[in-house]
Backbone atoms as SQL, in Angstrom:
CREATE TABLE atoms (id INTEGER PRIMARY KEY, chain TEXT, resi INTEGER, resn TEXT, atom TEXT, x REAL, y REAL, z REAL);
INSERT INTO atoms VALUES
  (1, 'A', 1, 'UNK', 'N', 0.816, -1.300, -0.052),
  (2, 'A', 1, 'UNK', 'CA', -0.054, 0.171, 0.120),
  (3, 'A', 1, 'UNK', 'C', 0.807, 1.371, -0.145),
  (4, 'A', 2, 'UNK', 'N', 0.627, 2.251, -0.724),
  (5, 'A', 2, 'UNK', 'CA', 1.370, 3.505, -1.103),
  (6, 'A', 2, 'UNK', 'C', 0.795, 4.195, 0.089),
  (7, 'A', 3, 'UNK', 'N', 1.888, 5.030, 0.181),
  (8, 'A', 3, 'UNK', 'CA', 1.263, 6.300, 1.406),
  (9, 'A', 3, 'UNK', 'C', 1.407, 7.708, 0.511),
  (10, 'A', 4, 'UNK', 'N', 0.204, 8.198, 0.998),
  (11, 'A', 4, 'UNK', 'CA', -0.319, 9.754, 0.361),
  (12, 'A', 4, 'UNK', 'C', 1.085, 10.676, 0.791),
  (13, 'A', 5, 'UNK', 'N', 1.240, 11.284, -0.768),
  (14, 'A', 5, 'UNK', 'CA', 2.368, 12.288, -0.178),
  (15, 'A', 5, 'UNK', 'C', 1.688, 13.543, 0.635),
  (16, 'A', 6, 'UNK', 'N', 2.529, 13.991, 1.417),
  (17, 'A', 6, 'UNK', 'CA', 2.233, 14.894, 2.404),
  (18, 'A', 6, 'UNK', 'C', 0.920, 14.177, 3.680),
  (19, 'A', 7, 'UNK', 'N', 1.272, 13.413, 4.097),
  (20, 'A', 7, 'UNK', 'CA', 0.071, 12.826, 5.100),
  (21, 'A', 7, 'UNK', 'C', 0.769, 12.907, 6.316),
  (22, 'A', 8, 'UNK', 'N', 1.898, 12.976, 6.418),
  (23, 'A', 8, 'UNK', 'CA', 2.536, 12.986, 7.709),
  (24, 'A', 8, 'UNK', 'C', 2.729, 15.200, 8.437),
  (25, 'A', 9, 'UNK', 'N', 1.802, 15.423, 7.297),
  (26, 'A', 9, 'UNK', 'CA', 1.844, 17.194, 7.582),
  (27, 'A', 9, 'UNK', 'C', 0.660, 17.433, 8.500),
  (28, 'A', 10, 'UNK', 'N', 0.552, 18.139, 9.203),
  (29, 'A', 10, 'UNK', 'CA', -0.399, 18.636, 10.320),
  (30, 'A', 10, 'UNK', 'C', -1.592, 19.206, 9.666),
  (31, 'A', 11, 'UNK', 'N', -2.713, 18.871, 10.134),
  (32, 'A', 11, 'UNK', 'CA', -4.084, 19.309, 9.641),
  (33, 'A', 11, 'UNK', 'C', -3.918, 20.771, 9.608),
  (34, 'A', 12, 'UNK', 'N', -3.587, 21.420, 10.345),
  (35, 'A', 12, 'UNK', 'CA', -3.499, 22.983, 9.786),
  (36, 'A', 12, 'UNK', 'C', -2.596, 23.668, 8.675),
  (37, 'A', 13, 'UNK', 'N', -1.602, 22.613, 8.660),
  (38, 'A', 13, 'UNK', 'CA', -0.679, 23.250, 7.879),
  (39, 'A', 13, 'UNK', 'C', -1.295, 22.656, 6.105),
  (40, 'A', 14, 'UNK', 'N', -1.812, 21.215, 6.242),
  (41, 'A', 14, 'UNK', 'CA', -2.551, 20.695, 4.976),
  (42, 'A', 14, 'UNK', 'C', -3.552, 22.008, 4.916),
  (43, 'A', 15, 'UNK', 'N', -4.314, 22.391, 5.604),
  (44, 'A', 15, 'UNK', 'CA', -5.405, 23.330, 5.580),
  (45, 'A', 15, 'UNK', 'C', -5.046, 24.496, 4.369),
  (46, 'A', 16, 'UNK', 'N', -3.636, 24.995, 5.469),
  (47, 'A', 16, 'UNK', 'CA', -2.850, 26.589, 4.758),
  (48, 'A', 16, 'UNK', 'C', -2.775, 26.042, 3.230),
  (49, 'A', 17, 'UNK', 'N', -2.295, 24.898, 3.248),
  (50, 'A', 17, 'UNK', 'CA', -1.565, 24.366, 1.506),
  (51, 'A', 17, 'UNK', 'C', -2.661, 24.210, 0.491),
  (52, 'A', 18, 'UNK', 'N', -3.718, 23.759, 0.993),
  (53, 'A', 18, 'UNK', 'CA', -4.923, 23.360, 0.354),
  (54, 'A', 18, 'UNK', 'C', -5.351, 24.768, -0.059),
  (55, 'A', 19, 'UNK', 'N', -5.633, 25.838, 0.906),
  (56, 'A', 19, 'UNK', 'CA', -6.134, 27.199, 0.194),
  (57, 'A', 19, 'UNK', 'C', -5.337, 27.583, -0.640),
  (58, 'A', 20, 'UNK', 'N', -4.176, 27.404, -0.356),
  (59, 'A', 20, 'UNK', 'CA', -3.000, 28.183, -1.177),
  (60, 'A', 20, 'UNK', 'C', -3.270, 27.457, -2.537),
  (61, 'A', 21, 'UNK', 'N', -3.306, 25.849, -2.912),
  (62, 'A', 21, 'UNK', 'CA', -3.664, 25.310, -3.666),
  (63, 'A', 21, 'UNK', 'C', -5.108, 25.837, -4.578),
  (64, 'A', 22, 'UNK', 'N', -6.138, 26.295, -3.866),
  (65, 'A', 22, 'UNK', 'CA', -7.354, 27.010, -4.479),
  (66, 'A', 22, 'UNK', 'C', -7.243, 28.081, -5.268),
  (67, 'A', 23, 'UNK', 'N', -6.525, 29.246, -4.238),
  (68, 'A', 23, 'UNK', 'CA', -6.298, 30.325, -4.427),
  (69, 'A', 23, 'UNK', 'C', -5.349, 30.815, -5.633),
  (70, 'A', 24, 'UNK', 'N', -4.563, 29.654, -6.020),
  (71, 'A', 24, 'UNK', 'CA', -3.462, 29.633, -7.105),
  (72, 'A', 24, 'UNK', 'C', -3.918, 29.161, -8.291),
  (73, 'A', 25, 'UNK', 'N', -5.204, 28.652, -8.343),
  (74, 'A', 25, 'UNK', 'CA', -5.633, 27.619, -9.337),
  (75, 'A', 25, 'UNK', 'C', -5.298, 26.177, -9.285),
  (76, 'A', 26, 'UNK', 'N', -5.096, 25.617, -8.304),
  (77, 'A', 26, 'UNK', 'CA', -4.375, 24.118, -8.380),
  (78, 'A', 26, 'UNK', 'C', -5.386, 23.640, -7.599),
  (79, 'A', 27, 'UNK', 'N', -6.600, 23.445, -7.086),
  (80, 'A', 27, 'UNK', 'CA', -7.474, 22.688, -6.525),
  (81, 'A', 27, 'UNK', 'C', -8.103, 22.021, -7.209),
  (82, 'A', 28, 'UNK', 'N', -7.827, 21.500, -8.397),
  (83, 'A', 28, 'UNK', 'CA', -8.202, 20.021, -8.521),
  (84, 'A', 28, 'UNK', 'C', -7.639, 19.071, -8.269),
  (85, 'A', 29, 'UNK', 'N', -8.425, 17.946, -8.086),
  (86, 'A', 29, 'UNK', 'CA', -8.344, 16.823, -7.394),
  (87, 'A', 29, 'UNK', 'C', -7.385, 16.059, -8.317),
  (88, 'A', 30, 'UNK', 'N', -6.227, 15.573, -7.609),
  (89, 'A', 30, 'UNK', 'CA', -5.101, 14.838, -8.470),
  (90, 'A', 30, 'UNK', 'C', -4.844, 13.456, -8.308),
  (91, 'A', 31, 'UNK', 'N', -4.488, 12.562, -9.263),
  (92, 'A', 31, 'UNK', 'CA', -4.093, 11.401, -9.135),
  (93, 'A', 31, 'UNK', 'C', -2.582, 10.981, -9.200),
  (94, 'A', 32, 'UNK', 'N', -2.010, 10.279, -8.339),
  (95, 'A', 32, 'UNK', 'CA', -2.462, 9.742, -6.957),
  (96, 'A', 32, 'UNK', 'C', -3.014, 11.041, -6.300),
  (97, 'A', 33, 'UNK', 'N', -3.899, 10.832, -5.312),
  (98, 'A', 33, 'UNK', 'CA', -4.256, 11.474, -4.326),
  (99, 'A', 33, 'UNK', 'C', -3.271, 12.070, -3.198),
  (100, 'A', 34, 'UNK', 'N', -3.280, 13.344, -2.980),
  (101, 'A', 34, 'UNK', 'CA', -2.336, 13.929, -2.253),
  (102, 'A', 34, 'UNK', 'C', -2.938, 14.236, -0.588),
  (103, 'A', 35, 'UNK', 'N', -2.314, 14.367, 0.003),
  (104, 'A', 35, 'UNK', 'CA', -2.924, 15.070, 1.525),
  (105, 'A', 35, 'UNK', 'C', -3.482, 16.196, 1.705),
  (106, 'A', 36, 'UNK', 'N', -3.062, 17.000, 0.720),
  (107, 'A', 36, 'UNK', 'CA', -3.251, 18.742, 0.656),
  (108, 'A', 36, 'UNK', 'C', -4.414, 18.730, -0.550),
  (109, 'A', 37, 'UNK', 'N', -5.100, 17.876, -1.088),
  (110, 'A', 37, 'UNK', 'CA', -6.134, 17.976, -2.123),
  (111, 'A', 37, 'UNK', 'C', -7.314, 18.240, -1.571),
  (112, 'A', 38, 'UNK', 'N', -7.764, 19.371, -1.837),
  (113, 'A', 38, 'UNK', 'CA', -9.245, 20.135, -0.977),
  (114, 'A', 38, 'UNK', 'C', -9.867, 19.300, -0.522),
  (115, 'A', 39, 'UNK', 'N', -10.464, 18.300, -1.236),
  (116, 'A', 39, 'UNK', 'CA', -11.489, 17.308, -0.780),
  (117, 'A', 39, 'UNK', 'C', -11.089, 16.383, 0.294),
  (118, 'A', 40, 'UNK', 'N', -9.630, 15.914, 0.465),
  (119, 'A', 40, 'UNK', 'CA', -9.219, 15.450, 1.395),
  (120, 'A', 40, 'UNK', 'C', -9.027, 16.045, 2.957),
  (121, 'A', 41, 'UNK', 'N', -8.720, 17.123, 2.634),
  (122, 'A', 41, 'UNK', 'CA', -8.682, 18.212, 3.794),
  (123, 'A', 41, 'UNK', 'C', -9.561, 18.467, 4.400),
  (124, 'A', 42, 'UNK', 'N', -10.568, 18.916, 3.618),
  (125, 'A', 42, 'UNK', 'CA', -11.968, 18.991, 4.145),
  (126, 'A', 42, 'UNK', 'C', -12.746, 17.491, 4.710),
  (127, 'A', 43, 'UNK', 'N', -12.499, 16.539, 4.028),
  (128, 'A', 43, 'UNK', 'CA', -12.801, 15.181, 4.630),
  (129, 'A', 43, 'UNK', 'C', -12.441, 15.075, 6.212),
  (130, 'A', 44, 'UNK', 'N', -11.032, 15.318, 6.039),
  (131, 'A', 44, 'UNK', 'CA', -10.524, 14.911, 7.377),
  (132, 'A', 44, 'UNK', 'C', -10.583, 16.174, 8.355),
  (133, 'A', 45, 'UNK', 'N', -10.860, 17.534, 8.202),
  (134, 'A', 45, 'UNK', 'CA', -11.499, 18.452, 8.950),
  (135, 'A', 45, 'UNK', 'C', -12.925, 18.028, 9.294),
  (136, 'A', 46, 'UNK', 'N', -13.762, 17.571, 8.897),
  (137, 'A', 46, 'UNK', 'CA', -15.160, 17.363, 9.255),
  (138, 'A', 46, 'UNK', 'C', -14.715, 15.859, 9.928),
  (139, 'A', 47, 'UNK', 'N', -13.944, 15.240, 10.068),
  (140, 'A', 47, 'UNK', 'CA', -13.577, 13.974, 11.084),
  (141, 'A', 47, 'UNK', 'C', -13.414, 14.417, 12.652),
  (142, 'A', 48, 'UNK', 'N', -12.517, 15.526, 11.906),
  (143, 'A', 48, 'UNK', 'CA', -11.588, 15.999, 13.707),
  (144, 'A', 48, 'UNK', 'C', -12.927, 16.874, 14.173),
  (145, 'A', 49, 'UNK', 'N', -13.731, 17.573, 13.087),
  (146, 'A', 49, 'UNK', 'CA', -14.969, 18.582, 13.809),
  (147, 'A', 49, 'UNK', 'C', -15.717, 17.675, 14.622),
  (148, 'A', 50, 'UNK', 'N', -16.186, 16.660, 13.905),
  (149, 'A', 50, 'UNK', 'CA', -17.223, 15.656, 14.597),
  (150, 'A', 50, 'UNK', 'C', -16.661, 14.785, 15.858),
  (151, 'A', 51, 'UNK', 'N', -15.154, 14.606, 16.057),
  (152, 'A', 51, 'UNK', 'CA', -14.918, 14.071, 17.108),
  (153, 'A', 51, 'UNK', 'C', -14.660, 14.907, 18.117),
  (154, 'A', 52, 'UNK', 'N', -14.130, 16.149, 17.971),
  (155, 'A', 52, 'UNK', 'CA', -13.890, 17.279, 19.214),
  (156, 'A', 52, 'UNK', 'C', -15.550, 17.606, 19.727),
  (157, 'A', 53, 'UNK', 'N', -16.380, 17.843, 18.462),
  (158, 'A', 53, 'UNK', 'CA', -18.116, 18.131, 18.653),
  (159, 'A', 53, 'UNK', 'C', -18.347, 17.234, 19.476),
  (160, 'A', 54, 'UNK', 'N', -18.169, 15.759, 19.332),
  (161, 'A', 54, 'UNK', 'CA', -18.731, 14.745, 20.306),
  (162, 'A', 54, 'UNK', 'C', -18.377, 14.847, 21.677),
  (163, 'A', 55, 'UNK', 'N', -17.254, 15.368, 22.142),
  (164, 'A', 55, 'UNK', 'CA', -16.644, 15.687, 23.350),
  (165, 'A', 55, 'UNK', 'C', -17.516, 16.582, 23.772),
  (166, 'A', 56, 'UNK', 'N', -17.715, 17.645, 23.471),
  (167, 'A', 56, 'UNK', 'CA', -18.518, 18.756, 24.018),
  (168, 'A', 56, 'UNK', 'C', -20.315, 18.396, 23.993),
  (169, 'A', 57, 'UNK', 'N', -20.467, 17.183, 23.233),
  (170, 'A', 57, 'UNK', 'CA', -21.859, 17.115, 23.076),
  (171, 'A', 57, 'UNK', 'C', -22.034, 15.689, 24.169),
  (172, 'A', 58, 'UNK', 'N', -21.197, 15.409, 24.697),
  (173, 'A', 58, 'UNK', 'CA', -21.094, 14.059, 25.278),
  (174, 'A', 58, 'UNK', 'C', -21.713, 12.812, 24.771),
  (175, 'A', 59, 'UNK', 'N', -21.196, 12.670, 23.752),
  (176, 'A', 59, 'UNK', 'CA', -21.457, 11.527, 22.934),
  (177, 'A', 59, 'UNK', 'C', -20.475, 10.931, 22.078),
  (178, 'A', 60, 'UNK', 'N', -20.835, 9.768, 21.817),
  (179, 'A', 60, 'UNK', 'CA', -19.858, 8.645, 21.091),
  (180, 'A', 60, 'UNK', 'C', -19.589, 9.374, 19.766),
  (181, 'A', 61, 'UNK', 'N', -18.042, 9.562, 19.480),
  (182, 'A', 61, 'UNK', 'CA', -17.530, 9.917, 18.207),
  (183, 'A', 61, 'UNK', 'C', -18.481, 9.178, 16.798),
  (184, 'A', 62, 'UNK', 'N', -18.358, 9.668, 15.703),
  (185, 'A', 62, 'UNK', 'CA', -18.580, 8.556, 14.782),
  (186, 'A', 62, 'UNK', 'C', -17.583, 8.270, 14.095),
  (187, 'A', 63, 'UNK', 'N', -16.192, 8.925, 14.296),
  (188, 'A', 63, 'UNK', 'CA', -14.863, 8.338, 13.767),
  (189, 'A', 63, 'UNK', 'C', -14.143, 8.856, 15.139),
  (190, 'A', 64, 'UNK', 'N', -13.180, 7.603, 15.150),
  (191, 'A', 64, 'UNK', 'CA', -12.069, 8.309, 15.922),
  (192, 'A', 64, 'UNK', 'C', -10.492, 7.781, 15.580),
  (193, 'A', 65, 'UNK', 'N', -9.522, 8.502, 15.772),
  (194, 'A', 65, 'UNK', 'CA', -8.343, 8.399, 14.783),
  (195, 'A', 65, 'UNK', 'C', -7.685, 7.245, 15.502),
  (196, 'A', 66, 'UNK', 'N', -6.386, 6.687, 14.202),
  (197, 'A', 66, 'UNK', 'CA', -5.970, 5.565, 14.893),
  (198, 'A', 66, 'UNK', 'C', -4.374, 6.014, 14.873),
  (199, 'A', 67, 'UNK', 'N', -4.287, 7.078, 14.261),
  (200, 'A', 67, 'UNK', 'CA', -3.217, 7.539, 14.770),
  (201, 'A', 67, 'UNK', 'C', -3.159, 9.268, 14.723),
  (202, 'A', 68, 'UNK', 'N', -2.330, 9.684, 16.039),
  (203, 'A', 68, 'UNK', 'CA', -2.397, 10.978, 16.519),
  (204, 'A', 68, 'UNK', 'C', -1.044, 11.483, 16.563),
  (205, 'A', 69, 'UNK', 'N', -0.755, 13.032, 16.297),
  (206, 'A', 69, 'UNK', 'CA', 0.571, 13.696, 16.360),
  (207, 'A', 69, 'UNK', 'C', 0.666, 14.239, 17.826),
  (208, 'A', 70, 'UNK', 'N', 1.422, 14.122, 18.523),
  (209, 'A', 70, 'UNK', 'CA', 1.918, 14.660, 19.763),
  (210, 'A', 70, 'UNK', 'C', 2.878, 15.946, 19.325),
  (211, 'A', 71, 'UNK', 'N', 2.236, 17.270, 19.599),
  (212, 'A', 71, 'UNK', 'CA', 3.423, 18.610, 19.502),
  (213, 'A', 71, 'UNK', 'C', 4.552, 18.334, 20.591),
  (214, 'A', 72, 'UNK', 'N', 4.212, 17.948, 21.723),
  (215, 'A', 72, 'UNK', 'CA', 5.212, 17.729, 22.590),
  (216, 'A', 72, 'UNK', 'C', 5.086, 16.773, 23.601),
  (217, 'A', 73, 'UNK', 'N', 5.766, 16.727, 24.247),
  (218, 'A', 73, 'UNK', 'CA', 5.864, 15.582, 25.141),
  (219, 'A', 73, 'UNK', 'C', 4.703, 15.536, 26.075),
  (220, 'A', 74, 'UNK', 'N', 3.966, 14.510, 26.497),
  (221, 'A', 74, 'UNK', 'CA', 2.684, 14.438, 27.466),
  (222, 'A', 74, 'UNK', 'C', 2.735, 13.857, 28.634),
  (223, 'A', 75, 'UNK', 'N', 2.593, 14.194, 29.897),
  (224, 'A', 75, 'UNK', 'CA', 3.007, 13.584, 30.904),
  (225, 'A', 75, 'UNK', 'C', 1.582, 13.439, 31.659),
  (226, 'A', 76, 'UNK', 'N', 1.378, 12.316, 32.375),
  (227, 'A', 76, 'UNK', 'CA', 0.226, 11.919, 33.193),
  (228, 'A', 76, 'UNK', 'C', -0.070, 12.782, 34.318),
  (229, 'A', 77, 'UNK', 'N', -1.215, 12.786, 34.617),
  (230, 'A', 77, 'UNK', 'CA', -1.669, 13.699, 35.446),
  (231, 'A', 77, 'UNK', 'C', -1.485, 13.437, 36.936),
  (232, 'A', 78, 'UNK', 'N', -1.088, 14.077, 38.220),
  (233, 'A', 78, 'UNK', 'CA', -0.429, 13.849, 39.545),
  (234, 'A', 78, 'UNK', 'C', -1.947, 13.344, 39.985),
  (235, 'A', 79, 'UNK', 'N', -1.974, 12.435, 40.983),
  (236, 'A', 79, 'UNK', 'CA', -1.093, 11.846, 41.552),
  (237, 'A', 79, 'UNK', 'C', -0.607, 10.253, 41.156),
  (238, 'A', 80, 'UNK', 'N', -1.626, 9.950, 40.144),
  (239, 'A', 80, 'UNK', 'CA', -1.638, 8.488, 38.980),
  (240, 'A', 80, 'UNK', 'C', -0.518, 8.274, 38.458),
  (241, 'A', 81, 'UNK', 'N', -0.334, 9.061, 37.199),
  (242, 'A', 81, 'UNK', 'CA', 0.433, 9.087, 35.948),
  (243, 'A', 81, 'UNK', 'C', 1.573, 9.710, 35.851),
  (244, 'A', 82, 'UNK', 'N', 1.887, 10.889, 37.178),
  (245, 'A', 82, 'UNK', 'CA', 2.800, 11.877, 36.557),
  (246, 'A', 82, 'UNK', 'C', 4.249, 11.508, 36.180),
  (247, 'A', 83, 'UNK', 'N', 4.573, 10.145, 36.460),
  (248, 'A', 83, 'UNK', 'CA', 5.723, 9.286, 36.017),
  (249, 'A', 83, 'UNK', 'C', 5.868, 8.887, 34.377),
  (250, 'A', 84, 'UNK', 'N', 4.171, 8.928, 34.368),
  (251, 'A', 84, 'UNK', 'CA', 4.321, 8.412, 32.618),
  (252, 'A', 84, 'UNK', 'C', 4.402, 9.531, 31.575),
  (253, 'A', 85, 'UNK', 'N', 5.575, 9.649, 30.660),
  (254, 'A', 85, 'UNK', 'CA', 5.672, 10.593, 29.708),
  (255, 'A', 85, 'UNK', 'C', 5.608, 9.679, 28.213),
  (256, 'A', 86, 'UNK', 'N', 4.691, 10.291, 27.314),
  (257, 'A', 86, 'UNK', 'CA', 4.695, 9.961, 25.977),
  (258, 'A', 86, 'UNK', 'C', 5.252, 11.087, 25.275),
  (259, 'A', 87, 'UNK', 'N', 6.341, 10.736, 24.420),
  (260, 'A', 87, 'UNK', 'CA', 7.232, 11.718, 23.722),
  (261, 'A', 87, 'UNK', 'C', 6.272, 12.382, 22.357),
  (262, 'A', 88, 'UNK', 'N', 7.084, 13.391, 21.919),
  (263, 'A', 88, 'UNK', 'CA', 6.675, 14.180, 21.121),
  (264, 'A', 88, 'UNK', 'C', 6.393, 13.138, 19.742),
  (265, 'A', 89, 'UNK', 'N', 5.890, 13.495, 18.849),
  (266, 'A', 89, 'UNK', 'CA', 5.635, 12.793, 17.598),
  (267, 'A', 89, 'UNK', 'C', 4.297, 11.941, 17.135),
  (268, 'A', 90, 'UNK', 'N', 4.657, 11.129, 16.035),
  (269, 'A', 90, 'UNK', 'CA', 3.403, 10.332, 15.696),
  (270, 'A', 90, 'UNK', 'C', 2.922, 8.857, 16.789),
  (271, 'A', 91, 'UNK', 'N', 1.915, 8.635, 17.120),
  (272, 'A', 91, 'UNK', 'CA', 1.965, 7.662, 17.336),
  (273, 'A', 91, 'UNK', 'C', 0.253, 6.701, 17.338),
  (274, 'A', 92, 'UNK', 'N', 0.276, 5.684, 17.426),
  (275, 'A', 92, 'UNK', 'CA', -0.574, 4.291, 17.023),
  (276, 'A', 92, 'UNK', 'C', -1.380, 4.856, 18.202),
  (277, 'A', 93, 'UNK', 'N', -2.723, 4.758, 17.933),
  (278, 'A', 93, 'UNK', 'CA', -3.457, 5.475, 19.154),
  (279, 'A', 93, 'UNK', 'C', -4.627, 4.055, 19.280),
  (280, 'A', 94, 'UNK', 'N', -5.263, 3.891, 20.800),
  (281, 'A', 94, 'UNK', 'CA', -6.544, 3.290, 20.920),
  (282, 'A', 94, 'UNK', 'C', -7.627, 4.014, 21.619),
  (283, 'A', 95, 'UNK', 'N', -8.874, 3.793, 21.464),
  (284, 'A', 95, 'UNK', 'CA', -9.927, 4.618, 21.707),
  (285, 'A', 95, 'UNK', 'C', -10.775, 3.680, 23.005),
  (286, 'A', 96, 'UNK', 'N', -11.767, 4.127, 23.697),
  (287, 'A', 96, 'UNK', 'CA', -12.903, 3.342, 24.375),
  (288, 'A', 96, 'UNK', 'C', -13.911, 3.538, 23.495),
  (289, 'A', 97, 'UNK', 'N', -15.048, 3.310, 24.271),
  (290, 'A', 97, 'UNK', 'CA', -16.302, 3.588, 23.555),
  (291, 'A', 97, 'UNK', 'C', -16.729, 4.646, 23.279),
  (292, 'A', 98, 'UNK', 'N', -16.349, 5.439, 24.063),
  (293, 'A', 98, 'UNK', 'CA', -16.638, 7.063, 24.040),
  (294, 'A', 98, 'UNK', 'C', -15.405, 8.131, 23.260),
  (295, 'A', 99, 'UNK', 'N', -14.657, 7.441, 22.785),
  (296, 'A', 99, 'UNK', 'CA', -13.818, 8.182, 21.852),
  (297, 'A', 99, 'UNK', 'C', -12.578, 8.607, 22.742),
  (298, 'A', 100, 'UNK', 'N', -11.981, 8.419, 23.849),
  (299, 'A', 100, 'UNK', 'CA', -10.977, 8.695, 24.625),
  (300, 'A', 100, 'UNK', 'C', -9.967, 7.978, 23.906),
  (301, 'A', 101, 'UNK', 'N', -9.030, 8.833, 23.822),
  (302, 'A', 101, 'UNK', 'CA', -7.635, 8.428, 23.167),
  (303, 'A', 101, 'UNK', 'C', -6.725, 8.308, 24.294),
  (304, 'A', 102, 'UNK', 'N', -5.827, 6.942, 24.227),
  (305, 'A', 102, 'UNK', 'CA', -4.610, 6.579, 24.766),
  (306, 'A', 102, 'UNK', 'C', -3.378, 6.078, 24.185),
  (307, 'A', 103, 'UNK', 'N', -2.338, 6.642, 24.163),
  (308, 'A', 103, 'UNK', 'CA', -0.972, 6.147, 23.457),
  (309, 'A', 103, 'UNK', 'C', -0.036, 5.486, 24.254),
  (310, 'A', 104, 'UNK', 'N', 0.247, 4.437, 23.584),
  (311, 'A', 104, 'UNK', 'CA', 1.931, 4.180, 24.415),
  (312, 'A', 104, 'UNK', 'C', 2.799, 5.025, 24.850),
  (313, 'A', 105, 'UNK', 'N', 3.269, 5.244, 26.185),
  (314, 'A', 105, 'UNK', 'CA', 4.239, 5.811, 26.441),
  (315, 'A', 105, 'UNK', 'C', 5.349, 5.286, 26.586),
  (316, 'A', 106, 'UNK', 'N', 6.593, 5.998, 26.948),
  (317, 'A', 106, 'UNK', 'CA', 7.773, 5.376, 26.980),
  (318, 'A', 106, 'UNK', 'C', 8.429, 4.408, 27.823),
  (319, 'A', 107, 'UNK', 'N', 7.381, 4.421, 29.037),
  (320, 'A', 107, 'UNK', 'CA', 7.907, 2.929, 29.734),
  (321, 'A', 107, 'UNK', 'C', 6.957, 1.952, 29.352),
  (322, 'A', 108, 'UNK', 'N', 5.859, 1.942, 28.373),
  (323, 'A', 108, 'UNK', 'CA', 4.848, 0.844, 28.001),
  (324, 'A', 108, 'UNK', 'C', 3.579, 1.117, 28.502),
  (325, 'A', 109, 'UNK', 'N', 3.313, 1.866, 29.368),
  (326, 'A', 109, 'UNK', 'CA', 2.047, 1.977, 29.830),
  (327, 'A', 109, 'UNK', 'C', 1.293, 2.838, 28.776),
  (328, 'A', 110, 'UNK', 'N', 0.188, 2.372, 28.581),
  (329, 'A', 110, 'UNK', 'CA', -0.849, 3.231, 28.084),
  (330, 'A', 110, 'UNK', 'C', -1.505, 4.802, 28.953),
  (331, 'A', 111, 'UNK', 'N', -1.064, 5.631, 28.028),
  (332, 'A', 111, 'UNK', 'CA', -1.569, 7.123, 28.533),
  (333, 'A', 111, 'UNK', 'C', -2.621, 7.751, 28.047),
  (334, 'A', 112, 'UNK', 'N', -3.583, 7.960, 28.748),
  (335, 'A', 112, 'UNK', 'CA', -4.810, 8.829, 28.344),
  (336, 'A', 112, 'UNK', 'C', -4.413, 10.496, 27.663),
  (337, 'A', 113, 'UNK', 'N', -4.665, 10.427, 26.641),
  (338, 'A', 113, 'UNK', 'CA', -4.249, 11.887, 26.161),
  (339, 'A', 113, 'UNK', 'C', -5.687, 13.019, 25.975),
  (340, 'A', 114, 'UNK', 'N', -5.375, 14.056, 26.394),
  (341, 'A', 114, 'UNK', 'CA', -6.479, 15.150, 26.063),
  (342, 'A', 114, 'UNK', 'C', -6.618, 15.675, 24.578),
  (343, 'A', 115, 'UNK', 'N', -8.277, 16.014, 24.181),
  (344, 'A', 115, 'UNK', 'CA', -8.218, 16.748, 22.996),
  (345, 'A', 115, 'UNK', 'C', -6.992, 18.044, 22.481),
  (346, 'A', 116, 'UNK', 'N', -6.679, 18.447, 23.591),
  (347, 'A', 116, 'UNK', 'CA', -5.960, 19.820, 23.349),
  (348, 'A', 116, 'UNK', 'C', -4.254, 18.873, 23.141),
  (349, 'A', 117, 'UNK', 'N', -3.933, 18.044, 23.629),
  (350, 'A', 117, 'UNK', 'CA', -2.755, 17.295, 23.561),
  (351, 'A', 117, 'UNK', 'C', -1.987, 16.702, 21.916),
  (352, 'A', 118, 'UNK', 'N', -3.307, 16.382, 21.589),
  (353, 'A', 118, 'UNK', 'CA', -3.096, 15.600, 20.338),
  (354, 'A', 118, 'UNK', 'C', -3.665, 16.301, 18.877),
  (355, 'A', 119, 'UNK', 'N', -3.388, 15.744, 17.754),
  (356, 'A', 119, 'UNK', 'CA', -4.024, 16.160, 16.331),
  (357, 'A', 119, 'UNK', 'C', -4.058, 14.990, 15.777),
  (358, 'A', 120, 'UNK', 'N', -5.436, 14.546, 15.441),
  (359, 'A', 120, 'UNK', 'CA', -5.675, 13.560, 14.795),
  (360, 'A', 120, 'UNK', 'C', -5.110, 13.401, 13.538),
  (361, 'A', 121, 'UNK', 'N', -4.457, 12.156, 12.947),
  (362, 'A', 121, 'UNK', 'CA', -3.662, 12.318, 11.873),
  (363, 'A', 121, 'UNK', 'C', -4.628, 11.255, 10.717),
  (364, 'A', 122, 'UNK', 'N', -5.052, 10.364, 11.378),
  (365, 'A', 122, 'UNK', 'CA', -5.741, 9.140, 10.166),
  (366, 'A', 122, 'UNK', 'C', -6.783, 8.246, 10.945);
């Protein structure tokens, strides 16, 4: 399976690139598909929007990520997980039935991450 070009780019940068492509007349869908194609960016925005909206509405999201990007290191909350640290970067993640996300920390334990601490990638 081939990887989409620029798929590791954070969503905000993909949105900026898609807007730039549209304003410069290059907004057509391409083959092979690229992560900055406007339809792909907007689809990912809709997924992220539903995920965050579900948290506010206290409902299970229709979509949960399987990979997330941590912009910086994330440490667990005191007093239980304050010694658990997940490094910055891409992580495969798991979720419960309500959409709560956790990643594997450096010590091998699963660490729950808050929506403000990660960006959904896939």
